[in-house]
Structure formats: C-alpha cells, structure tokens
N, C-alpha and C positions, 0 to 999 in steps of 0.2 A: 541365763539364756543368751544374753548379749555376748558373754565370753565364748560360748560355744559357737555362735555365728562368726565372731571375729576369727576364731581358730580355723573354722572351715574356710573362710575367705582367704586367710593367710596360706593355708595348705594348698588351695586351688592356685593361688598366684605363684607359689614356689614350684608347683608341678608344671604350670604353663611356662615357667622360666627354664625348665629343663633340669631342675634339681630333683633328685630322688629322695623321698622322705620315707624312712622305714619306721614302722611302728615297733615299739619294743614288745617282744614276746614275753611269755611268762618265764621267770628265772628258773633254772633248774634247781631242784632241791639239793641241798648239801647231803652227802652220804651220812648215814647214821654211824656214829663211832661206838664201837664196842671195845672195851678195855679188857685185856686178858692178863692174868698173873701166872707166869710159868716158873716162879721161884721155887716151887716144890716138884717140878718135873724132873729133877735130879739130872742124870746124864742125857736127858732128852730135850733140854732147853733149846738147843740149836734147831732141832727138828720141829719143835713147836713154833718157833719163829719162822721157819721155812714154810710150815703149813699155813700160817697166817699170811705170809707174803704171797703164796700161791693164790689164795682167795682174793687178796687185795689187787693182784695183777689182772684179775679176770672179771670181777663184779664192780658195779658202779654205785650201787645204792647203800653199801655198807663197807666199813673199814674196820679191820682188826688191828688194834694198837696195844703195845705193852702198857700196862697200867702205870701212870705217873705217881710219884710219891704223893700221899695224901688223898688219893681217890680210891673208891671202892671198885674192884673189878666186876665186870659183868660175867666174866668167865674165869674159872680157876682150873689149872691143869696139874695133875698129880702123876706120880709114877708108882707102880706097884708090880707084884709078881703075877697078877692075874691076866685076863684078857682085856684089851682096850674096851672101854665102855663110856657112855655118855649119859648124864642125868640132866635133862633140860627142865628148867622151871618155867620158862616162857620163851618166846622167840628172842634169841640173842642172849639168853641168860642161862647159866647152869655151870656144870663142871664136868670134866672128863678125865679119864685115866689112860695114860700110855702104859699099857700092860706088857710086861716083859715076856709073857708066854708067847704072844704072837711074834715078837721080835726074835725070841729064841727059836721059833719055828721057821724063821727066814722071811717073814713078811717085811716089806720095804718100809722103813721107819717114816720117811716123809709122806708116803701114801697114807699110813695110819693116821698121822697128825692131820693131814688135810681132810681125811674121811671124818674124823671125830669133830673137827671144826664144822664140817658140813652138817652134822646133826644139830649143833648149836644154832646154825643158820637156818634150821627148819627142814632139813632133808631127811627122809627115812631111809633105811636100808632097802636096797633093791637087789635081790639075789639073782642077778642076770648071769653071773659067771664071766662077764666080759671085762677084760683089763681096761677097756675104754671108758667104762662106767666107774667113776670113783666110788659111788655109793653101793657098788656091788660087794665092797668089803672083802671078806675072806672067801667069798664064793669064786672070786677070780684066783687064778693060780698063784702060788707062792712066788713064782718067777716074775710076776707082774711088777714093773717098776714105774708105772704111770701114776704120778701124784696129782694129776690135773683133772678138774671137773670137766664134764662134757658140756656141749651147748645147751642141752636140756636142763642140766643141773644149774648152770650159770643163770639161765633165764628164770628158773624157779626161785633162786635166791634173790635176784633182782626184783622179781614180782612180789615176793613176800616183804621185802624191805621198801618197796615203793609205797606201800600203805602202812607198813609196820603193824599189820594186823596181829593180834595176839593169838598164839597157838597154845593149846593145853600142854601141861607138863608131860614129858615122855621120858622113857628110859630106853637106851639103845645099847646093845652089847655086841661086840665083835665076836661072832661065833666061829669056833674053830672046826 
C-alpha cells in the first residue's frame, strides 16, 4: 500500500515538473511460426517458397518458414500429376499437393501455391470467379496472374491466428 502511494506521489511530481511518463502498453504477441517442408515438391520448390513469402509479406499473426533440420514440419508439400489439393488436420497443420494438371492447363504456379497455403491458414474456397480473390481458385480465369490475398483474406488469417483457435480438419481440392 505504501509503495503504491509513493509511486503515485512520484508520478505526480514528475508530471508537475513537465516530464511525460508513458505507461507501457501490452506487448504485441509474436507471430505463430509454421514450418513447412517443400523437399518433396519437386520442380515446384521455388513456387512453394514464393507462396510462403507472399503470405509472410501480408499477414502479421503467422509466419511460414522452411523447416529447420531436426524439427517436424507443420506443413508438407508434395507434387503429383493430379489437381492441387489440401488436407488440413487443424489450423496451420496439414499437407498439400502442387498438382501438375492445373499447371499444365495454364494456371499460374505462384497463385496455386499461395492459394493452397491459404487453405492451411484456414481459408475455404470462394468460387467468386474474380482474379482479385486468391481463394476463388480455379473459378478465376486461367489468365489470372494475381498470387496475392485480398484485404478480406488477409484480415481473416490475422483474425484466425490472433487467437489460434482450432478449426476442424478439412479437405480442399482445386477444381478444374
């Protein structure tokens, strides 16, 4: 009790002397780190890294980083001849495929990578047909070269990772 009173008196004296005293606010939470393993993404490793960088440059509550030696990844990325698809086990965890079928049809590889990471980050497909919507997936024209999430998608990911609320496991497929 005495310590509180002394602190209050000291603060009042400093304020009267013209000094500004700022109270420390709550520290911002560090972003959640998700480790991904692109070692089995074959010829798409650079695109996977680019997809991760796209998200890292736009969201603040989560970071996608290559898995360091000795750690288990949250996310594994594979390549195959099918359509791109994601299998999410929980928010920020799962695996996805860079499917060559979409690549062979002309879809933009960095957009596919960013889109599939979007599923791991908790975003569902939104078949709007708009190139401005990353999560519109294959409903956007093949000519779409926009690999960036829009403001709503960014806000959703930041909101999901602000609380790190668990989401149920889901499967997402890049429909042709």
